[in-house]
TIPARO-393387 format. One record per atom (N, C-alpha, C, CB): atom name; residue in three letters; x, y, z. Coordinates in nm, 4 decimals, padded with zeros to 6 digits. Glycine has a CB too. Layout:
<recs>
{site->CA | code->ALA | c1->X | c2->Y | c3->Z}
...
</recs>
This chain:
<recs>
{site->N | code->MET | c1->02.9563 | c2->01.3503 | c3->-00.6423}
{site->CA | code->MET | c1->02.9787 | c2->01.2085 | c3->-00.6171}
{site->C | code->MET | c1->02.8666 | c2->01.1288 | c3->-00.6832}
{site->CB | code->MET | c1->02.9857 | c2->01.1789 | c3->-00.4640}
{site->N | code->PRO | c1->02.9010 | c2->01.0281 | c3->-00.7643}
{site->CA | code->PRO | c1->02.7971 | c2->00.9511 | c3->-00.8332}
{site->C | code->PRO | c1->02.7152 | c2->00.8667 | c3->-00.7354}
{site->CB | code->PRO | c1->02.8600 | c2->00.8609 | c3->-00.9396}
{site->N | code->GLN | c1->02.5881 | c2->00.8483 | c3->-00.7704}
{site->CA | code->GLN | c1->02.4987 | c2->00.7652 | c3->-00.6898}
{site->C | code->GLN | c1->02.5259 | c2->00.6185 | c3->-00.7173}
{site->CB | code->GLN | c1->02.3509 | c2->00.7987 | c3->-00.7186}
{site->N | code->PRO | c1->02.5222 | c2->00.5344 | c3->-00.6126}
{site->CA | code->PRO | c1->02.5359 | c2->00.3905 | c3->-00.6369}
{site->C | code->PRO | c1->02.4208 | c2->00.3403 | c3->-00.7232}
{site->CB | code->PRO | c1->02.5408 | c2->00.3127 | c3->-00.5036}
{site->N | code->ASN | c1->02.4457 | c2->00.2336 | c3->-00.7972}
{site->CA | code->ASN | c1->02.3441 | c2->00.1803 | c3->-00.8873}
{site->C | code->ASN | c1->02.2416 | c2->00.0933 | c3->-00.8171}
{site->CB | code->ASN | c1->02.4091 | c2->00.1018 | c3->-00.9960}
{site->N | code->ASP | c1->02.2774 | c2->00.0294 | c3->-00.7075}
{site->CA | code->ASP | c1->02.1812 | c2->-00.0602 | c3->-00.6453}
{site->C | code->ASP | c1->02.1059 | c2->00.0112 | c3->-00.5327}
{site->CB | code->ASP | c1->02.2519 | c2->-00.1855 | c3->-00.5915}
{site->N | code->ARG | c1->01.9790 | c2->-00.0236 | c3->-00.5189}
{site->CA | code->ARG | c1->01.8910 | c2->00.0441 | c3->-00.4244}
{site->C | code->ARG | c1->01.9365 | c2->00.0248 | c3->-00.2792}
{site->CB | code->ARG | c1->01.7485 | c2->-00.0064 | c3->-00.4412}
{site->N | code->LEU | c1->01.9828 | c2->-00.0937 | c3->-00.2437}
{site->CA | code->LEU | c1->02.0253 | c2->-00.1173 | c3->-00.1062}
{site->C | code->LEU | c1->02.1365 | c2->-00.0198 | c3->-00.0670}
{site->CB | code->LEU | c1->02.0728 | c2->-00.2628 | c3->-00.0886}
{site->N | code->SER | c1->02.2329 | c2->00.0003 | c3->-00.1532}
{site->CA | code->SER | c1->02.3414 | c2->00.0952 | c3->-00.1246}
{site->C | code->SER | c1->02.2898 | c2->00.2380 | c3->-00.1141}
{site->CB | code->SER | c1->02.4491 | c2->00.0871 | c3->-00.2328}
{site->N | code->ARG | c1->02.1963 | c2->00.2735 | c3->-00.2005}
{site->CA | code->ARG | c1->02.1395 | c2->00.4094 | c3->-00.1936}
{site->C | code->ARG | c1->02.0631 | c2->00.4285 | c3->-00.0637}
{site->CB | code->ARG | c1->02.0464 | c2->00.4364 | c3->-00.3140}
{site->N | code->ILE | c1->01.9832 | c2->00.3284 | c3->-00.0232}
{site->CA | code->ILE | c1->01.9092 | c2->00.3373 | c3->00.1032}
{site->C | code->ILE | c1->02.0078 | c2->00.3546 | c3->00.2182}
{site->CB | code->ILE | c1->01.8207 | c2->00.2107 | c3->00.1255}
{site->N | code->ARG | c1->02.1147 | c2->00.2735 | c3->00.2199}
{site->CA | code->ARG | c1->02.2162 | c2->00.2836 | c3->00.3250}
{site->C | code->ARG | c1->02.2780 | c2->00.4242 | c3->00.3284}
{site->CB | code->ARG | c1->02.3265 | c2->00.1776 | c3->00.3032}
{site->N | code->ASP | c1->02.3139 | c2->00.4769 | c3->00.2114}
{site->CA | code->ASP | c1->02.3748 | c2->00.6090 | c3->00.2044}
{site->C | code->ASP | c1->02.2793 | c2->00.7184 | c3->00.2535}
{site->CB | code->ASP | c1->02.4186 | c2->00.6383 | c3->00.0616}
{site->N | code->ILE | c1->02.1548 | c2->00.7112 | c3->00.2097}
{site->CA | code->ILE | c1->02.0548 | c2->00.8118 | c3->00.2487}
{site->C | code->ILE | c1->02.0328 | c2->00.8102 | c3->00.3989}
{site->CB | code->ILE | c1->01.9214 | c2->00.7873 | c3->00.1758}
{site->N | code->LEU | c1->02.0116 | c2->00.6924 | c3->00.4556}
{site->CA | code->LEU | c1->01.9835 | c2->00.6831 | c3->00.5991}
{site->C | code->LEU | c1->02.1056 | c2->00.7183 | c3->00.6834}
{site->CB | code->LEU | c1->01.9354 | c2->00.5428 | c3->00.6342}
{site->N | code->THR | c1->02.2238 | c2->00.6823 | c3->00.6366}
{site->CA | code->THR | c1->02.3460 | c2->00.7173 | c3->00.7096}
{site->C | code->THR | c1->02.3651 | c2->00.8681 | c3->00.7120}
{site->CB | code->THR | c1->02.4687 | c2->00.6492 | c3->00.6462}
{site->N | code->GLU | c1->02.3445 | c2->00.9331 | c3->00.5986}
{site->CA | code->GLU | c1->02.3598 | c2->01.0787 | c3->00.5919}
{site->C | code->GLU | c1->02.2525 | c2->01.1502 | c3->00.6741}
{site->CB | code->GLU | c1->02.3540 | c2->01.1259 | c3->00.4463}
{site->N | code->ALA | c1->02.1303 | c2->01.1028 | c3->00.6679}
{site->CA | code->ALA | c1->02.0193 | c2->01.1716 | c3->00.7348}
{site->C | code->ALA | c1->02.0182 | c2->01.1503 | c3->00.8857}
{site->CB | code->ALA | c1->01.8881 | c2->01.1251 | c3->00.6770}
{site->N | code->PHE | c1->02.0588 | c2->01.0320 | c3->00.9320}
{site->CA | code->PHE | c1->02.0372 | c2->00.9985 | c3->01.0733}
{site->C | code->PHE | c1->02.1626 | c2->00.9560 | c3->01.1502}
{site->CB | code->PHE | c1->01.9373 | c2->00.8895 | c3->01.0821}
{site->N | code->ALA | c1->02.2770 | c2->00.9415 | c3->01.0846}
{site->CA | code->ALA | c1->02.4008 | c2->00.8972 | c3->01.1501}
{site->C | code->ALA | c1->02.3711 | c2->00.7833 | c3->01.2483}
{site->CB | code->ALA | c1->02.4690 | c2->01.0158 | c3->01.2239}
{site->N | code->PRO | c1->02.3156 | c2->00.6737 | c3->01.2001}
{site->CA | code->PRO | c1->02.2723 | c2->00.5668 | c3->01.2905}
{site->C | code->PRO | c1->02.3895 | c2->00.4997 | c3->01.3632}
{site->CB | code->PRO | c1->02.1942 | c2->00.4624 | c3->01.2128}
{site->N | code->VAL | c1->02.3614 | c2->00.4538 | c3->01.4854}
{site->CA | code->VAL | c1->02.4594 | c2->00.3738 | c3->01.5582}
{site->C | code->VAL | c1->02.4507 | c2->00.2287 | c3->01.5124}
{site->CB | code->VAL | c1->02.4370 | c2->00.3844 | c3->01.7113}
{site->N | code->SER | c1->02.3348 | c2->00.1896 | c3->01.4606}
{site->CA | code->SER | c1->02.3220 | c2->00.0594 | c3->01.3959}
{site->C | code->SER | c1->02.2233 | c2->00.0714 | c3->01.2812}
{site->CB | code->SER | c1->02.2765 | c2->-00.0499 | c3->01.4969}
{site->N | code->LEU | c1->02.2531 | c2->-00.0014 | c3->01.1752}
{site->CA | code->LEU | c1->02.1687 | c2->00.0012 | c3->01.0559}
{site->C | code->LEU | c1->02.1811 | c2->-00.1337 | c3->00.9864}
{site->CB | code->LEU | c1->02.2089 | c2->00.1186 | c3->00.9596}
{site->N | code->GLU | c1->02.0671 | c2->-00.1985 | c3->00.9684}
{site->CA | code->GLU | c1->02.0625 | c2->-00.3274 | c3->00.8992}
{site->C | code->GLU | c1->01.9540 | c2->-00.3175 | c3->00.7922}
{site->CB | code->GLU | c1->02.0342 | c2->-00.4468 | c3->00.9995}
{site->N | code->ILE | c1->01.9916 | c2->-00.3486 | c3->00.6699}
{site->CA | code->ILE | c1->01.8978 | c2->-00.3411 | c3->00.5576}
{site->C | code->ILE | c1->01.8963 | c2->-00.4765 | c3->00.4879}
{site->CB | code->ILE | c1->01.9370 | c2->-00.2266 | c3->00.4573}
{site->N | code->THR | c1->01.7767 | c2->-00.5293 | c3->00.4676}
{site->CA | code->THR | c1->01.7608 | c2->-00.6580 | c3->00.4013}
{site->C | code->THR | c1->01.6700 | c2->-00.6414 | c3->00.2804}
{site->CB | code->THR | c1->01.7038 | c2->-00.7641 | c3->00.4987}
{site->N | code->ASP | c1->01.7149 | c2->-00.6915 | c3->00.1664}
{site->CA | code->ASP | c1->01.6322 | c2->-00.6909 | c3->00.0454}
{site->C | code->ASP | c1->01.5422 | c2->-00.8143 | c3->00.0506}
{site->CB | code->ASP | c1->01.7209 | c2->-00.6898 | c3->-00.0858}
{site->N | code->ASP | c1->01.4139 | c2->-00.7917 | c3->00.0702}
{site->CA | code->ASP | c1->01.3147 | c2->-00.8995 | c3->00.0789}
{site->C | code->ASP | c1->01.2399 | c2->-00.9208 | c3->-00.0522}
{site->CB | code->ASP | c1->01.2154 | c2->-00.8697 | c3->00.1894}
{site->N | code->SER | c1->01.2853 | c2->-00.8604 | c3->-00.1587}
{site->CA | code->SER | c1->01.2110 | c2->-00.8614 | c3->-00.2850}
{site->C | code->SER | c1->01.1812 | c2->-01.0016 | c3->-00.3348}
{site->CB | code->SER | c1->01.2878 | c2->-00.7866 | c3->-00.3903}
{site->N | code->GLY | c1->01.2741 | c2->-01.0936 | c3->-00.3190}
{site->CA | code->GLY | c1->01.2539 | c2->-01.2295 | c3->-00.3664}
{site->C | code->GLY | c1->01.1358 | c2->-01.2982 | c3->-00.3017}
{site->CB | code->GLY | c1->01.3766 | c2->-01.3099 | c3->-00.3427}
{site->N | code->LYS | c1->01.1049 | c2->-01.2603 | c3->-00.1775}
{site->CA | code->LYS | c1->00.9915 | c2->-01.3188 | c3->-00.1063}
{site->C | code->LYS | c1->00.8579 | c2->-01.2685 | c3->-00.1603}
{site->CB | code->LYS | c1->01.0017 | c2->-01.2882 | c3->00.0420}
{site->N | code->HIS | c1->00.8610 | c2->-01.1614 | c3->-00.2395}
{site->CA | code->HIS | c1->00.7380 | c2->-01.0966 | c3->-00.2846}
{site->C | code->HIS | c1->00.7155 | c2->-01.1092 | c3->-00.4351}
{site->CB | code->HIS | c1->00.7404 | c2->-00.9510 | c3->-00.2464}
{site->N | code->ALA | c1->00.7896 | c2->-01.1954 | c3->-00.4999}
{site->CA | code->ALA | c1->00.7729 | c2->-01.2148 | c3->-00.6441}
{site->C | code->ALA | c1->00.6270 | c2->-01.2476 | c3->-00.6741}
{site->CB | code->ALA | c1->00.8666 | c2->-01.3279 | c3->-00.6966}
{site->N | code->GLY | c1->00.5719 | c2->-01.1780 | c3->-00.7710}
{site->CA | code->GLY | c1->00.4332 | c2->-01.2001 | c3->-00.8100}
{site->C | code->GLY | c1->00.3326 | c2->-01.1190 | c3->-00.7308}
{site->CB | code->GLY | c1->00.4006 | c2->-01.3434 | c3->-00.7965}
{site->N | code->HIS | c1->00.3774 | c2->-01.0538 | c3->-00.6248}
{site->CA | code->HIS | c1->00.2868 | c2->-00.9714 | c3->-00.5436}
{site->C | code->HIS | c1->00.2768 | c2->-00.8309 | c3->-00.6008}
{site->CB | code->HIS | c1->00.3345 | c2->-00.9656 | c3->-00.3971}
{site->N | code->ALA | c1->00.1803 | c2->-00.7549 | c3->-00.5518}
{site->CA | code->ALA | c1->00.1635 | c2->-00.6160 | c3->-00.5948}
{site->C | code->ALA | c1->00.2915 | c2->-00.5382 | c3->-00.5688}
{site->CB | code->ALA | c1->00.0441 | c2->-00.5497 | c3->-00.5221}
{site->N | code->GLY | c1->00.3323 | c2->-00.4615 | c3->-00.6658}
{site->CA | code->GLY | c1->00.4493 | c2->-00.3758 | c3->-00.6517}
{site->C | code->GLY | c1->00.5814 | c2->-00.4446 | c3->-00.6795}
{site->CB | code->GLY | c1->00.4526 | c2->-00.3197 | c3->-00.5157}
{site->N | code->ALA | c1->00.5817 | c2->-00.5775 | c3->-00.6887}
{site->CA | code->ALA | c1->00.7051 | c2->-00.6503 | c3->-00.7172}
{site->C | code->ALA | c1->00.7391 | c2->-00.6365 | c3->-00.8649}
{site->CB | code->ALA | c1->00.6919 | c2->-00.7997 | c3->-00.6778}
{site->N | code->ARG | c1->00.8685 | c2->-00.6294 | c3->-00.8921}
{site->CA | code->ARG | c1->00.9154 | c2->-00.6226 | c3->-01.0303}
{site->C | code->ARG | c1->01.0120 | c2->-00.7378 | c3->-01.0540}
{site->CB | code->ARG | c1->00.9834 | c2->-00.4850 | c3->-01.0607}
{site->N | code->PRO | c1->01.0204 | c2->-00.7879 | c3->-01.1756}
{site->CA | code->PRO | c1->01.1094 | c2->-00.9012 | c3->-01.2030}
{site->C | code->PRO | c1->01.2543 | c2->-00.8738 | c3->-01.1639}
{site->CB | code->PRO | c1->01.1031 | c2->-00.9369 | c3->-01.3498}
{site->N | code->GLU | c1->01.2998 | c2->-00.7492 | c3->-01.1768}
{site->CA | code->GLU | c1->01.4382 | c2->-00.7156 | c3->-01.1434}
{site->C | code->GLU | c1->01.4605 | c2->-00.6971 | c3->-00.9934}
{site->CB | code->GLU | c1->01.4790 | c2->-00.5898 | c3->-01.2161}
{site->N | code->GLY | c1->01.3533 | c2->-00.7039 | c3->-00.9150}
{site->CA | code->GLY | c1->01.3652 | c2->-00.6934 | c3->-00.7692}
{site->C | code->GLY | c1->01.3812 | c2->-00.5502 | c3->-00.7210}
{site->CB | code->GLY | c1->01.4820 | c2->-00.7751 | c3->-00.7213}
{site->N | code->GLU | c1->01.4476 | c2->-00.5346 | c3->-00.6066}
{site->CA | code->GLU | c1->01.4740 | c2->-00.4048 | c3->-00.5438}
{site->C | code->GLU | c1->01.3457 | c2->-00.3273 | c3->-00.5131}
{site->CB | code->GLU | c1->01.5634 | c2->-00.3214 | c3->-00.6337}
{site->N | code->THR | c1->01.2420 | c2->-00.3989 | c3->-00.4642}
{site->CA | code->THR | c1->01.1139 | c2->-00.3328 | c3->-00.4371}
{site->C | code->THR | c1->01.0699 | c2->-00.3428 | c3->-00.2915}
{site->CB | code->THR | c1->01.0074 | c2->-00.3916 | c3->-00.5249}
{site->N | code->HIS | c1->01.1153 | c2->-00.4435 | c3->-00.2192}
{site->CA | code->HIS | c1->01.0705 | c2->-00.4695 | c3->-00.0817}
{site->C | code->HIS | c1->01.1922 | c2->-00.4851 | c3->00.0105}
{site->CB | code->HIS | c1->00.9807 | c2->-00.5972 | c3->-00.0759}
{site->N | code->TYR | c1->01.1950 | c2->-00.4082 | c3->00.1181}
{site->CA | code->TYR | c1->01.3098 | c2->-00.4097 | c3->00.2088}
{site->C | code->TYR | c1->01.2639 | c2->-00.4088 | c3->00.3536}
{site->CB | code->TYR | c1->01.4016 | c2->-00.2900 | c3->00.1817}
{site->N | code->THR | c1->01.3520 | c2->-00.4580 | c3->00.4403}
{site->CA | code->THR | c1->01.3368 | c2->-00.4431 | c3->00.5843}
{site->C | code->THR | c1->01.4538 | c2->-00.3577 | c3->00.6323}
{site->CB | code->THR | c1->01.3324 | c2->-00.5833 | c3->00.6580}
{site->N | code->VAL | c1->01.4233 | c2->-00.2569 | c3->00.7127}
{site->CA | code->VAL | c1->01.5267 | c2->-00.1693 | c3->00.7686}
{site->C | code->VAL | c1->01.5145 | c2->-00.1700 | c3->00.9204}
{site->CB | code->VAL | c1->01.5143 | c2->-00.0236 | c3->00.7125}
{site->N | code->ARG | c1->01.6270 | c2->-00.1957 | c3->00.9851}
{site->CA | code->ARG | c1->01.6385 | c2->-00.1835 | c3->01.1306}
{site->C | code->ARG | c1->01.7407 | c2->-00.0734 | c3->01.1554}
{site->CB | code->ARG | c1->01.6814 | c2->-00.3210 | c3->01.1997}
{site->N | code->ILE | c1->01.6952 | c2->00.0340 | c3->01.2221}
{site->CA | code->ILE | c1->01.7814 | c2->00.1495 | c3->01.2415}
{site->C | code->ILE | c1->01.7689 | c2->00.2015 | c3->01.3843}
{site->CB | code->ILE | c1->01.7469 | c2->00.2601 | c3->01.1407}
{site->N | code->SER | c1->01.8829 | c2->00.2354 | c3->01.4420}
{site->CA | code->SER | c1->01.8874 | c2->00.2951 | c3->01.5753}
{site->C | code->SER | c1->01.9723 | c2->00.4212 | c3->01.5644}
{site->CB | code->SER | c1->01.9457 | c2->00.1948 | c3->01.6831}
{site->N | code->SER | c1->01.9171 | c2->00.5350 | c3->01.6105}
{site->CA | code->SER | c1->01.9867 | c2->00.6617 | c3->01.5944}
{site->C | code->SER | c1->01.9512 | c2->00.7591 | c3->01.7062}
{site->CB | code->SER | c1->01.9537 | c2->00.7230 | c3->01.4591}
{site->N | code->ALA | c1->02.0500 | c2->00.8353 | c3->01.7496}
{site->CA | code->ALA | c1->02.0256 | c2->00.9415 | c3->01.8472}
{site->C | code->ALA | c1->01.9348 | c2->01.0494 | c3->01.7880}
{site->CB | code->ALA | c1->02.1588 | c2->01.0034 | c3->01.8938}
{site->N | code->ALA | c1->01.9306 | c2->01.0578 | c3->01.6558}
{site->CA | code->ALA | c1->01.8440 | c2->01.1561 | c3->01.5896}
{site->C | code->ALA | c1->01.6968 | c2->01.1317 | c3->01.6198}
{site->CB | code->ALA | c1->01.8666 | c2->01.1533 | c3->01.4390}
{site->N | code->PHE | c1->01.6637 | c2->01.0124 | c3->01.6667}
{site->CA | code->PHE | c1->01.5250 | c2->00.9783 | c3->01.6970}
{site->C | code->PHE | c1->01.4872 | c2->01.0063 | c3->01.8427}
{site->CB | code->PHE | c1->01.5004 | c2->00.8326 | c3->01.6656}
{site->N | code->GLN | c1->01.5805 | c2->01.0577 | c3->01.9229}
{site->CA | code->GLN | c1->01.5516 | c2->01.0878 | c3->02.0635}
{site->C | code->GLN | c1->01.4302 | c2->01.1791 | c3->02.0732}
{site->CB | code->GLN | c1->01.6739 | c2->01.1533 | c3->02.1322}
{site->N | code->GLY | c1->01.3358 | c2->01.1429 | c3->02.1575}
{site->CA | code->GLY | c1->01.2180 | c2->01.2254 | c3->02.1816}
{site->C | code->GLY | c1->01.1081 | c2->01.2134 | c3->02.0774}
{site->CB | code->GLY | c1->01.2589 | c2->01.3657 | c3->02.1906}
{site->N | code->LEU | c1->01.1306 | c2->01.1346 | c3->01.9742}
{site->CA | code->LEU | c1->01.0291 | c2->01.1192 | c3->01.8701}
{site->C | code->LEU | c1->00.9413 | c2->00.9977 | c3->01.9000}
{site->CB | code->LEU | c1->01.0952 | c2->01.1053 | c3->01.7307}
{site->N | code->SER | c1->00.8156 | c2->01.0084 | c3->01.8636}
{site->CA | code->SER | c1->00.7258 | c2->00.8929 | c3->01.8738}
{site->C | code->SER | c1->00.7593 | c2->00.7948 | c3->01.7612}
{site->CB | code->SER | c1->00.5750 | c2->00.9372 | c3->01.8665}
{site->N | code->ARG | c1->00.7062 | c2->00.6749 | c3->01.7700}
{site->CA | code->ARG | c1->00.7282 | c2->00.5754 | c3->01.6648}
{site->C | code->ARG | c1->00.6796 | c2->00.6293 | c3->01.5304}
{site->CB | code->ARG | c1->00.6560 | c2->00.4428 | c3->01.6991}
{site->N | code->VAL | c1->00.5641 | c2->00.6942 | c3->01.5299}
{site->CA | code->VAL | c1->00.5102 | c2->00.7505 | c3->01.4056}
{site->C | code->VAL | c1->00.6031 | c2->00.8585 | c3->01.3506}
{site->CB | code->VAL | c1->00.3691 | c2->00.8088 | c3->01.4292}
{site->N | code->GLN | c1->00.6565 | c2->00.9439 | c3->01.4367}
{site->CA | code->GLN | c1->00.7476 | c2->01.0488 | c3->01.3911}
{site->C | code->GLN | c1->00.8769 | c2->00.9899 | c3->01.3339}
{site->CB | code->GLN | c1->00.7801 | c2->01.1442 | c3->01.5064}
{site->N | code->MET | c1->00.9280 | c2->00.8838 | c3->01.3970}
{site->CA | code->MET | c1->01.0479 | c2->00.8175 | c3->01.3440}
{site->C | code->MET | c1->01.0192 | c2->00.7600 | c3->01.2057}
{site->CB | code->MET | c1->01.0959 | c2->00.7054 | c3->01.4400}
{site->N | code->GLN | c1->00.9039 | c2->00.6932 | c3->01.1921}
{site->CA | code->GLN | c1->00.8681 | c2->00.6336 | c3->01.0636}
{site->C | code->GLN | c1->00.8517 | c2->00.7412 | c3->00.9568}
{site->CB | code->GLN | c1->00.7389 | c2->00.5517 | c3->01.0766}
{site->N | code->ARG | c1->00.7866 | c2->00.8495 | c3->00.9905}
{site->CA | code->ARG | c1->00.7697 | c2->00.9586 | c3->00.8930}
{site->C | code->ARG | c1->00.9035 | c2->01.0148 | c3->00.8498}
{site->CB | code->ARG | c1->00.6832 | c2->01.0705 | c3->00.9515}
{site->N | code->ALA | c1->00.9962 | c2->01.0318 | c3->00.9441}
{site->CA | code->ALA | c1->01.1281 | c2->01.0860 | c3->00.9110}
{site->C | code->ALA | c1->01.2007 | c2->00.9941 | c3->00.8129}
{site->CB | code->ALA | c1->01.2125 | c2->01.1049 | c3->01.0388}
{site->N | code->VAL | c1->01.1965 | c2->00.8648 | c3->00.8386}
{site->CA | code->VAL | c1->01.2642 | c2->00.7691 | c3->00.7500}
{site->C | code->VAL | c1->01.1955 | c2->00.7664 | c3->00.6133}
{site->CB | code->VAL | c1->01.2651 | c2->00.6269 | c3->00.8130}
{site->N | code->LEU | c1->01.0647 | c2->00.7606 | c3->00.6108}
{site->CA | code->LEU | c1->00.9922 | c2->00.7571 | c3->00.4833}
{site->C | code->LEU | c1->01.0153 | c2->00.8847 | c3->00.4025}
{site->CB | code->LEU | c1->00.8421 | c2->00.7375 | c3->00.5080}
{site->N | code->THR | c1->01.0228 | c2->00.9980 | c3->00.4689}
{site->CA | code->THR | c1->01.0512 | c2->01.1242 | c3->00.3992}
{site->C | code->THR | c1->01.1907 | c2->01.1211 | c3->00.3389}
{site->CB | code->THR | c1->01.0374 | c2->01.2443 | c3->00.4953}
{site->N | code->ALA | c1->01.2875 | c2->01.0723 | c3->00.4150}
{site->CA | code->ALA | c1->01.4246 | c2->01.0644 | c3->00.3640}
{site->C | code->ALA | c1->01.4333 | c2->00.9720 | c3->00.2425}
{site->CB | code->ALA | c1->01.5196 | c2->01.0154 | c3->00.4740}
{site->N | code->LEU | c1->01.3526 | c2->00.8667 | c3->00.2427}
{site->CA | code->LEU | c1->01.3571 | c2->00.7683 | c3->00.1333}
{site->C | code->LEU | c1->01.2590 | c2->00.7978 | c3->00.0197}
{site->CB | code->LEU | c1->01.3287 | c2->00.6310 | c3->00.1882}
{site->N | code->LYS | c1->01.1947 | c2->00.9132 | c3->00.0217}
{site->CA | code->LYS | c1->01.0971 | c2->00.9475 | c3->-00.0821}
{site->C | code->LYS | c1->01.1521 | c2->00.9298 | c3->-00.2243}
{site->CB | code->LYS | c1->01.0510 | c2->01.0907 | c3->-00.0632}
{site->N | code->PRO | c1->01.2761 | c2->00.9725 | c3->-00.2524}
{site->CA | code->PRO | c1->01.3267 | c2->00.9512 | c3->-00.3892}
{site->C | code->PRO | c1->01.3281 | c2->00.8035 | c3->-00.4307}
{site->CB | code->PRO | c1->01.4673 | c2->01.0078 | c3->-00.4012}
{site->N | code->GLU | c1->01.3514 | c2->00.7154 | c3->-00.3357}
{site->CA | code->GLU | c1->01.3508 | c2->00.5721 | c3->-00.3674}
{site->C | code->GLU | c1->01.2079 | c2->00.5217 | c3->-00.3909}
{site->CB | code->GLU | c1->01.4175 | c2->00.4917 | c3->-00.2536}
{site->N | code->PHE | c1->01.1136 | c2->00.5688 | c3->-00.3108}
{site->CA | code->PHE | c1->00.9736 | c2->00.5312 | c3->-00.3329}
{site->C | code->PHE | c1->00.9249 | c2->00.5845 | c3->-00.4676}
{site->CB | code->PHE | c1->00.8840 | c2->00.5847 | c3->-00.2186}
{site->N | code->ASP | c1->00.9725 | c2->00.7018 | c3->-00.5053}
{site->CA | code->ASP | c1->00.9329 | c2->00.7618 | c3->-00.6326}
{site->C | code->ASP | c1->00.9886 | c2->00.6852 | c3->-00.7525}
{site->CB | code->ASP | c1->00.9791 | c2->00.9064 | c3->-00.6381}
{site->N | code->THR | c1->01.0909 | c2->00.6035 | c3->-00.7298}
{site->CA | code->THR | c1->01.1554 | c2->00.5333 | c3->-00.8415}
{site->C | code->THR | c1->01.1471 | c2->00.3816 | c3->-00.8295}
{site->CB | code->THR | c1->01.3001 | c2->00.5745 | c3->-00.8509}
{site->N | code->GLY | c1->01.0475 | c2->00.3289 | c3->-00.7560}
{site->CA | code->GLY | c1->01.0243 | c2->00.1858 | c3->-00.7586}
{site->C | code->GLY | c1->01.0276 | c2->00.1117 | c3->-00.6269}
{site->CB | code->GLY | c1->01.1205 | c2->00.1268 | c3->-00.8441}
{site->N | code->LEU | c1->01.0767 | c2->00.1752 | c3->-00.5202}
{site->CA | code->LEU | c1->01.0681 | c2->00.1099 | c3->-00.3895}
{site->C | code->LEU | c1->00.9209 | c2->00.1004 | c3->-00.3544}
{site->CB | code->LEU | c1->01.1489 | c2->00.1884 | c3->-00.2787}
{site->N | code->HIS | c1->00.8736 | c2->-00.0199 | c3->-00.3245}
{site->CA | code->HIS | c1->00.7305 | c2->-00.0399 | c3->-00.3028}
{site->C | code->HIS | c1->00.6937 | c2->-00.0558 | c3->-00.1563}
{site->CB | code->HIS | c1->00.6841 | c2->-00.1601 | c3->-00.3786}
{site->N | code->ALA | c1->00.7755 | c2->-00.1286 | c3->-00.0802}
{site->CA | code->ALA | c1->00.7392 | c2->-00.1582 | c3->00.0586}
{site->C | code->ALA | c1->00.8626 | c2->-00.1576 | c3->00.1467}
{site->CB | code->ALA | c1->00.6677 | c2->-00.2939 | c3->00.0686}
{site->N | code->LEU | c1->00.8420 | c2->-00.1081 | c3->00.2700}
{site->CA | code->LEU | c1->00.9500 | c2->-00.1002 | c3->00.3667}
{site->C | code->LEU | c1->00.8983 | c2->-00.1454 | c3->00.5029}
{site->CB | code->LEU | c1->01.0076 | c2->00.0435 | c3->00.3741}
{site->N | code->ALA | c1->00.9537 | c2->-00.2534 | c3->00.5544}
{site->CA | code->ALA | c1->00.9249 | c2->-00.2939 | c3->00.6923}
{site->C | code->ALA | c1->01.0284 | c2->-00.2214 | c3->00.7772}
{site->CB | code->ALA | c1->00.9308 | c2->-00.4536 | c3->00.7124}
{site->N | code->LEU | c1->00.9826 | c2->-00.1335 | c3->00.8652}
{site->CA | code->LEU | c1->01.0731 | c2->-00.0460 | c3->00.9372}
{site->C | code->LEU | c1->01.0683 | c2->-00.0723 | c3->01.0865}
{site->CB | code->LEU | c1->01.0397 | c2->00.0987 | c3->00.9088}
{site->N | code->HIS | c1->01.1867 | c2->-00.0892 | c3->01.1438}
{site->CA | code->HIS | c1->01.2039 | c2->-00.1063 | c3->01.2882}
{site->C | code->HIS | c1->01.3018 | c2->00.0015 | c3->01.3311}
{site->CB | code->HIS | c1->01.2557 | c2->-00.2523 | c3->01.3264}
{site->N | code->ALA | c1->01.2511 | c2->00.1108 | c3->01.3890}
{site->CA | code->ALA | c1->01.3361 | c2->00.2244 | c3->01.4260}
{site->C | code->ALA | c1->01.3265 | c2->00.2489 | c3->01.5760}
{site->CB | code->ALA | c1->01.2956 | c2->00.3520 | c3->01.3474}
{site->N | code->ASN | c1->01.4416 | c2->00.2887 | c3->01.6335}
{site->CA | code->ASN | c1->01.4415 | c2->00.3272 | c3->01.7740}
{site->C | code->ASN | c1->01.5539 | c2->00.4257 | c3->01.8005}
{site->CB | code->ASN | c1->01.4553 | c2->00.2038 | c3->01.8649}
{site->N | code->SER | c1->01.5436 | c2->00.4959 | c3->01.9127}
{site->CA | code->SER | c1->01.6453 | c2->00.5935 | c3->01.9468}
{site->C | code->SER | c1->01.7619 | c2->00.5233 | c3->02.0154}
{site->CB | code->SER | c1->01.5871 | c2->00.7045 | c3->02.0371}
{site->N | code->ALA | c1->01.8799 | c2->00.5749 | c3->01.9917}
{site->CA | code->ALA | c1->02.0008 | c2->00.5160 | c3->02.0505}
{site->C | code->ALA | c1->02.0251 | c2->00.5710 | c3->02.1883}
{site->CB | code->ALA | c1->02.1226 | c2->00.5416 | c3->01.9623}
</recs>
């Protein structure tokens, strides 16, 4: 199956596959960071993710964040610069 071209869709696909969230909201905040470190003219560098998943049951906030960041490593490796993450167990 081909990968979507836009980062927001890839983030959604990765997090849905990894965590089967009951709720997932992703916002591209790149426009707010134009000219800042890590920002690129084409955008797709700064995002906010709100995710709730049963997969996070029993995990600390740090463990939830590590799990999400590990899942998104390919995106960080290819230009994702910053992620504001709000995760909780369902």
